[in-house]
C-alpha positions, -999 to +999 in steps of 0.1 A: -309+364+081-293+335+061-256+334+054-245+317+023-229+281+022-191+284+023-166+257+036-170+222+022-164+225-015-126+220-023-114+253-038-094+255-070-060+243-064-066+214-042-045+181-053-067+159-076-057+122-075-053+104-106-049+068-117-011+069-114-013+076-076-036+044-073-023+012-058-020-016-085-050-040-090-051-069-064-047-093-092-018-077-105-002-075-073-008-115-066+007-121-100+040-101-090+041-118-056+036-153-070+064-146-097+091-135-071+082-167-049+085-190-081+117-174-090+130-178-055+120-212-051+134-221-090+166-209-073+163-229-044+158-260-066+193-252-084+207-250-051+197-282-041+209-296-072+243-279-068+243-292-031+240-328-043+265-329-072+293-303-062+316-313-034+336-288-011+330-252-001+302-246-027+281-278-013+275-260+021+269-227+002+240-246-017+229-263+015+223-229+033+207-216+002+185-243+002+175-240+039+172-202+041+156-195+007+121-204+015+122-180+046+136-151+026+110-159-002+080-157+021+093-123+038+100-107+002+065-118-011+047-107+020+063-073+024+039-043+019+043-028-014+041+012-007+047+040-031+064+060-005+043+089-005+031+105+028-004+103+040-028+117+014-040+150+031-076+145+014-081+120+042-070+145+073-099+156+091-106+193+081-124+219+100-159+222+089-188+246+088-221+223+098-254+234+087-282+229+116-317+241+119-338+256+144-374+250+138-384+283+152-357+303+134-349+283+101-313+274+090-282+287+107-247+278+106-227+266+136-187+258+139-178+221+144-147+212+163 
């Protein structure tokens, strides 16, 4: 006797993934990273000009900004951009029933761990 197929087809009510939950395109992410880096380097250029033209306490602040901004910019640009959502349950291994076949008895169902 052959039992009906059940188990691998998602049931109603399971989560459907929409385009809004997808990561941004690599080209859009690259443009965003490039823009952030260029803004930080523009701030660094202003800090260097201030370090050359302004005397006193602000000169040392501008020198520190000129020295540390490249490091900060690289760290900010290279950080992973995540949406803060937990692992997708669709990719978690689930208990499934496998179809196998015995040549002398025909198809049967068996449990996979």
